[in-house]
C-alpha positions, 0 to 999 in steps of 0.5 A, a space after each residue: 165623390 169626396 170623403 167629407 162635406 167641406 171637400 164636396 163643396 170645394 169641388 162643387 165650386 170648380 166642377 160646376 154643373 159638369 160633374 156630379 159630386 157627392 160626399 161619403 160622410 154626411 153633414 155632422 159626422 166625425 171624420 177621422 173615426 168614421 166607419 163606411 156603411 154598406 150603402 156608401 160602398 154602393 154609392 162608391 162603386 159608381 164613382 169615376 174618381 174619389 177625392 180624399 184630404 190625406 195627411 192621415 185624416 181618413 183612416 178608414 180610407 183604404 178600407 173603403 177604396 179597396 172594395 171600389 174600382 176607381 181612381 183616387 186623389 189626395 187634395 193636400 198634395 203640395 201643402 206646407 204642413 204643420 207637424 203635430 206637437 203633442 200626444 200619439 200623433 206628435 211629429 205627424 203632419 196636422 191633417 186639417 190643412 183646409 182651415 188655411 185659405 192659403 192652403 185652400 189655394 193648393 186644394 183648388 188647383 189640385 181639384 182643377 187638375 184632377 177634374 181636367 184629367 177625368 173629363 179632358 174636354 172640359 179642362 179650360 172650364 174647370 181652370 177658369 172656375 178654379 181661378 174664380 173660386 181661388 179669388 173668392 177664397 183669397 179675399 175671404 182669407 184676407 177679411 179673416 186675417 184682418 179681423 183676427 190681427 186686431 186682437 190685442 196680444 193678451 188675447 191671441 190664444 186659441 184653445 179648442 178640443 182638437 188641435 185642428 186650428 194650426 193652420 188658421 192659428 198660424 195665418 192669424 198669428 195665434 197661439 194654439 192649444 188643445 185637449 187632443 191633437 186628433 179627435 177621439 171617441 173618448 173625453 180628454 184625460 185628467 192630465 190633459 184637462 189639467 194642462 189646458 186649465 193651467 194654460 188658460 189660467 196663466 194666459 187669462 184666456 177669456 173663451 175656450 172652444 170646441 168642435 161641433 163633431 165631438 162631445 164638449 164635456 171636457 171643454 166644459 170642465 176647463 171652462 168651469 175650472 179656469 173661469 173662461 167661457 165655453 164659446 160657440 162650437 166651431 166647425 172644422 171637419 164638416 159642413 151644416 146642412 143647407 139651412 145651417 150656419 155653415 152650408 159652404 167652406 167659405 161660410 165656415 171659415 167666416 163663422 169660425 173667425 167671427 165666433 173666435 174674434 168674438 170669444 177672445 175679445 169678450 172681456 174687453 167689450 164688457 
C-alpha cells in the first residue's frame, strides 16, 4: 500500500504484475489532513508493506500504522530537500519532493530496493523495471524544463495556493510565491492575500494557480484584486481517476507544466 495515488502509480510502474498495489487515499483526496477511515485500516491489515512519502506530508501516518502489523518505507529518503520559507512550518523540509523529475529518480530507486527486500526472488525484475521507468521520467523531465525555460524573465513567477511547487520551480528556474506553505482546511488570511496581491501586481504576474484538492476561493480573490487570471487547477497531491486528465504521475507532470506555461505566457500571446 501507498499513502496516496501518485506514489501508487510510481510503485506500479516498478512492480508490474508481481505485486498488488493500492493507495490508502483515493483520487482527489487532500493528503495532509486525511483521516483514515475504518475501512482503510481493514485494507491495511492485509498489507505486506506500506510506503509513505515522509517529510511530514502524512501527518496521520503514525496513527494509521500504529494499528497495523506491516513494515513501512519512506520513499523520499535521500532527496535533497528545500526548506519551507514562511508560515508556521518555516524551516521544515518541503514535503512535495516528487514534483521534481530529478527527485523522482530517488523515489524510484527506493521503490525498487524496498520491493526487492519484500520479494527477493524478483529483485532483478524490479531493478530492470525501475531503470526503464527512470528513463521515461528523465525524458519528460528534460521536456518540461525545456518548455518552462522558454519563459521570459518577466513571466518567471509561479503563484499558487499551496507551496507545493518549490522543487519544480527550482528545476525550471521560476520564482515561487504561495498563499500558505502547507494545505489547510481554512481560507487564507487577509494578510496572506494582501501579500500575494502585492507580489502579483509588483511583478506583473499574468496568471495565478490553485491545486485541485483545495478550495480556490482565496486565489480567486487574489486574481480579482490584482488583475491576474486564475489559471487551470494544478495537480499535486492526487492523480485524477482513470478517465481524467492526469491518471498517471507522468501525465501529472505534463499537465501541470503545460498549464503553467500557458498561464505565464498568456499576455504575450494575446
